[in-house]
N, C-alpha and C positions, 0 to 999 in steps of 0.2 A: 757336775761342777763345770762351770763355763770358764773360758780363758781369762776373764777378768777376776776370777776367784768366787764369783757368785754361785751359790748353791740353790738350785731350783728343782722342785718336785716335777716329775713327769706324770701327767694324768693319762690314764689308759683304761681300757676295758679288755676283757679276755675270758677265756674259759678252757677247760680241759675235760676230756672224757676218755674212758677206756673200758674195754670189754674183754673178758677172758672166756675162751671156749675149751674146756677139757676134752681132749681127744681120747686119751687113755688115762690110767692111773698115774702114769709117769710123764706124759706129754701134754702140754697146754699151748694153744695158739692164742696170742694176745694181739689186739689192735687198739691203737690209741691215737688221739689227735688233740691239738691245742692251738689256740690263736691268741695273739696279743696285738692290740692296735693302739699305738701311742698318739697323743695329740701333737700335731706337727709343730705348733707354736712353742712347745716345751723342749724341742730338740735342737741340737747343733746341725749345721748344714750338711754334714756327711753321714748322718745317723740313719738307722733302720727305723722306718716309720711303722711297719707292720710285719709280723712273721706268723706264718701258719705252718705247723709241723704235723705230719702224720706218719705212722709207722706200724710195723707188724713184727712180731717175733715168735719164735718157737722156743719153749723152755722144756728141757728134758731132765728129769731127776735120775742121775746115775746111781744114786744111793739115797738113803733117808736124809742126808745133810749136804749132798753135793749136787749142784745144778749146772748144766751147760746151756747156753742160750745163743742163738744167732738172730740178728736183728737188722732190718733195713728201714731207714728213716729218710724222709725228704722234707727239707725246709724250703718254703716259698716265701721269699722276702720281697718287700717293696721298700726301696730306699726313699728318702725324703725328696730326692730329685724326681721321683716317679718311675725310675728304672726298676724293672723286676729282676730278681736273681734267684736261681735255684741251686740248692746245695744238697748233695746226696751223702749219706753216711751209712756205713756198714760196720757192724760190730760183732765180735765173738767174745763171749764172756764165760768165765767159770766162777762159781760162787760156792762158799761154804756157809751153811745156815747154822747159826749158834742156837 
């Protein structure tokens, strides 16, 4: 939505891929990556024109329905102005599988 109230679609291309490597019956190593590249003419002046993310995590099954995971992710952004930006993200998660 632009400041004048106009709604415009953002044309883009991208993709996502992931691979899991079982280490033991309870431990799995996962890697994944994705990219999105937007058409610059569809964006506002301060927008992110492209982002590329890649990450890895370890998932450990504490029990049949309980999983703990540690993940590291990096996003490499390119702003419409051409400036690059890097953002790192680290997560720890607990999950219950229903």
